[in-house]
N, C-alpha and C positions, 0 to 999 in steps of 0.2 A: 298444762303439760308440757315439758320442754322436749322440744323436737330432736331427735337424734342427731341432726345435723348441726346442732349447736355446739357438738363435740367434734365435728369433723375439721380437720386442720385444712385451711384452705390453700391451695397449691401457690407457691411463691410467697405465701406469708411466713415471716420468721417467727419460730416458736420459742419462747422462754417457758420453761416448765414452772417457774415460780410464778407465772401470772395465771396458772390454773390451781384451783382448789380441790384439793384431794378429798376433802369432806363435803363437797357440794352434793346436794340432794334435790336439787331444783324445785325448792319449796314443796316437796312432796312428802307425805307421811308414810310410815312403813307398812301399815295396813292397805292403804290404796295402791303402793307399788307392789306389793305381793299378789293382789287382786288381779292388778294388770297384767303382771308377769304369768299368772296361770292361764289367762287369756290368750296370751302370745305363745306359750307353750303349745297349746291346742292349735293355734294358727300355724305355727311352724311344721307341726306334723303334717298338716294338710298341703303347706308350701312345699314340704319336702317330697312328698308323694306326687306332685305336680311336677318338680323338678326331675324326676325318676320316670315319671310317665312320658314327659316331652322328649327328654334324652337329647337335649341339644346345649344344655349349659352345666357347669359346675359352679361350686361355691367354695372358696378357700378362706377361712377364718384364721387369721394370725393372732395369737395372744403372747404379748411381751410384758414383762413388768419384774420389778424386784421380789426376791424371796417373801412370801406370805401374802402378796398382792391379789392371789386368789385365782389362778389360772386353772388349777383342777376344779376349785368348786364352781367357777364359771361354766365349764363345760357340763358339769353335773347338772346344775340349776338351770340352765339356758337350753341345753340340747339334750338333756337326759330323757325326754319324752318322744324323740324322735325314732325312727326303725334303725337299729344298730347296723342292720345290713347295707345300709346306704349312707352311712355316716362313719367316716375313719379318722381316728385320732392318733397323731403322730408326736412324739416327743423327741426333742434333740437336746442331747447332753454332751459329754465329752466323746469326740469321735472314737469310734473304734480304730483299730490298726488298718483294717481294710478302708474305712472311709477316710482316714488320714492319708491314705496313699492316692486318693483323687483329689481334684479340684475341690473346693469348699461347697460348691452348689451339688455336687454329685449325689450326695444323700438326700438332700432337699428333693430335687427333681423327682427321685424315684417315688416319693410320698404324696406326690401332688394329686388331687383328685380327678377323676375321669368323669366325662359328662353324665349328668343324671345323679351326682352324688355331691355329697358335702364333705369337705376335708377341714380338720382342725389342726393347726399345729400349735402345741404347746412348747414354746420356744421356736426358733426357727431359723433362718439363713441371717437372722441380724445378730446372732450370737457371735458371729464373725467379724462384727464391727463394735460389739460391745464388749464381752468377756475377753476376747483374743486383743483388744485395745487396752482395756484398763489392766489386766494381768500381765501386759507384755509379751503375749505370745507369738507376735508378727511384728515386723517393723513397721513405723508409721506409713511409709510409702504404699506398703501392701495392702494394709486394712483400708486406706484411703481409696485406693483404687477398686475396692470391692463395692463402693457405694454405686458407681456406674454399672457394674456387672450385675447387681441386685435389681436395679432399674431396668436394665434389658431383660433379665430373666423374668421379672413380672410382667412386662410388657409382652413378651412371648406367650406367657400364660394367658394374658387378657384376650391376644390376637386369638388365643385357641379357645374362646368361649368360657373362659374361668373368670368368674367376678371374684375380686379380691377385697376383703376388708381387714384392716389391721388395727389392733386395739393395744394401746398402751394403758396397762392397769395402773393409775397414778395413785400410789399410796403414799402417805406421809411417813417420815422416819420414826415419829412417835407411835403412830398406830402399828409400825413392823415392830417396835420394842414390845407393844402389848401383845401382839400376836406370838412373838417369839418366847415371851414369858409364859403364855398360855401353853405353848407347846413343852415347856420344861414341865409344868404343874399338872397338866391333864393327863392321866394315864392312857387315854384313848388318843392322844395326839403326839405323845413321846416319840413314837417312831419316826415322826417327821423331821425331827429337831437334828440338825447336823451342826457340828461345832464350826465346820468350815463358812457356814452361814454368816457367823459373827466377824470372821476375816473380811468377807465381802462387804459387811455393814460398816466397817471402818473407812470404805473407800466409797461412801455414798455420793459425795460431791462430784467424785470422778465418773461414777456411773451416770447421774445425773446428765453430766455434760455429754457423756456418750449418747444418752438416749436422744438429747436434744439434737445432737448432729445426725443422728440416724433418721430422726423425723424429718429435719430439714433437708437433708440431703435425698431422701427416698420417699417423699410425699409427691404422689403423682396423681392425675386424674383417674388413672386405671388402676390405681393401687393405694387408696388414700389412707390416711392415718386418722385415728379417732383417739383423743386424749379422754380417757374414761375415769370419772373420780372413783376411787376404790375403798376410802376409809369405811365406808357403810356398805357392808356385802350386798344388803338387799337392793341397793340403788346401782352399784356396780352391774349386778346381774339384769337388773330392769334396762339399763342403757344398753348392754351388749345385746339382750333380746330385741330392743327395739332397732337397732343397727342392722342385725342379721334379718330381721323380719322386712324391713324397709328395702333390703337389698335384693330380696327375692321377689318382693312385690313389683319392684320396678322392672323386673323382667316381663312383666305383664303375661305370664304364662296361662294358657288355656288347654282344658282337658282334650286330648287327641279324640277326633270322632271315631265312630265305629268303622271297622275296616270294611272296604266295599263289599268285600267277599261275602261278609257276615250278612249284609243286608237281606231281609226277607226270610232269614233262616227260623225255622220252628223246631222247638225242642220239646219231644213227647215226653 
């Protein structure tokens, strides 16, 4: 079994995405992976209840990746079994007029999880050093300054008892093509297809360079990046589940004891 730390980027280590295999499966078969994922989903339900009961920490899971890398699918398959009252998913796309009138982190900070809860970002503050950079929506000196702002923002969250894990869902260009074609052909998936996705695809190398720089500039001990192989959906889901579960285990949470005033109470 491949330890989830295998996919964690070491702080100070320069990442080249070309060195990571999107089709990696850790020498594991699909059947065994699904069996382990089922066990992890059950454990995550317990770990989430512990997180809520102790009410001292929060968890923020950030998912980034190219179109079809599986951000939505990962959320469903990994965290679909936890209590939705204590797990909030936020998606960040083109800023609204109100959001655009504030600094780029304004809309992000509002969506961060409070203690006792899990927050999931489907896209995140990193859009402002990815899409903004590749599509030329801000001058270079502006988006480069944002790396430092993001690091400071994430450190502030960490110091406020928010554990952060960031997963880059690493998909190959060939596998993206296959999934885009499937969206065109499958009536149940056609609603997902957007012509604009093809324009983004023509800038694949530019986006890979932007992702590399985002990881290299914003990989810290308090907010690590994981490069998650995502050509195989079943393995992608397993790796993210392992990362989330291990992060919660590391908190070493224990069930709060019975309140003193409840000791000795009898109920007729």
